[in-house]
C-alpha positions as CSV (number, residue, x, y, z in Angstrom):
1,M,144.1,26.2,74.2
2,K,144.9,24.4,77.5
3,R,144.9,26.7,80.5
4,W,147.6,26.3,83.2
5,Y,145.0,25.4,85.9
6,H,143.7,22.5,83.8
7,S,147.1,20.8,83.7
8,A,148.6,18.4,86.2
9,L,151.1,21.0,87.3
10,G,148.3,23.6,87.7
11,Y,146.3,21.1,89.8
12,E,149.3,20.3,92.0
13,L,150.0,24.1,92.4
14,V,146.5,24.8,93.5
15,K,146.5,21.9,96.0
16,S,149.8,23.0,97.4
17,L,148.6,26.5,97.9
18,Q,145.5,25.2,99.6
19,E,147.6,23.1,102.0
20,L,149.9,26.1,102.6
21,R,146.9,28.2,103.5
22,E,145.7,25.6,106.0
23,T,149.1,25.3,107.5
24,L,149.4,29.0,107.9
25,R,146.0,29.2,109.5
26,A,147.0,26.4,112.0
27,L,150.3,28.2,112.8
28,G,148.3,31.4,113.4
29,S,146.0,29.5,115.8
30,L,149.1,28.0,117.6
31,A,150.7,31.4,117.9
32,D,147.5,32.8,119.4
33,Y,147.2,30.0,121.9
34,L,150.9,30.3,122.9
35,E,150.4,34.1,123.4
36,R,147.6,33.4,125.8
37,N,149.4,30.3,127.4
38,P,153.1,30.7,127.1
39,S,153.9,27.9,129.6
40,A,152.2,25.4,127.3
41,L,155.6,25.0,125.6
42,L,157.0,23.7,128.9
43,Y,154.1,21.8,130.4
44,G,151.9,20.9,127.5
45,A,148.3,22.0,127.0
46,R,147.5,21.5,130.7
47,R,149.4,22.9,133.6
48,P,150.7,20.4,136.2
49,S,148.6,20.1,139.3
50,A,149.7,21.7,142.6
51,N,150.5,18.2,144.1
52,G,153.0,17.4,141.3
53,G,150.6,15.5,139.1
54,R,149.8,12.8,141.6
């Protein structure tokens, strides 16, 4: 008897779930970063310098 996880569909399902887990972990990290640095949405990862970036 062939198990579902030995089939091509089962393999794709497992790979998709692994990718989803990695995506959710990355989104969690982004949410944590933005919670600590909310201005990063406006200015990027680094804040502009006091002299206007010159």
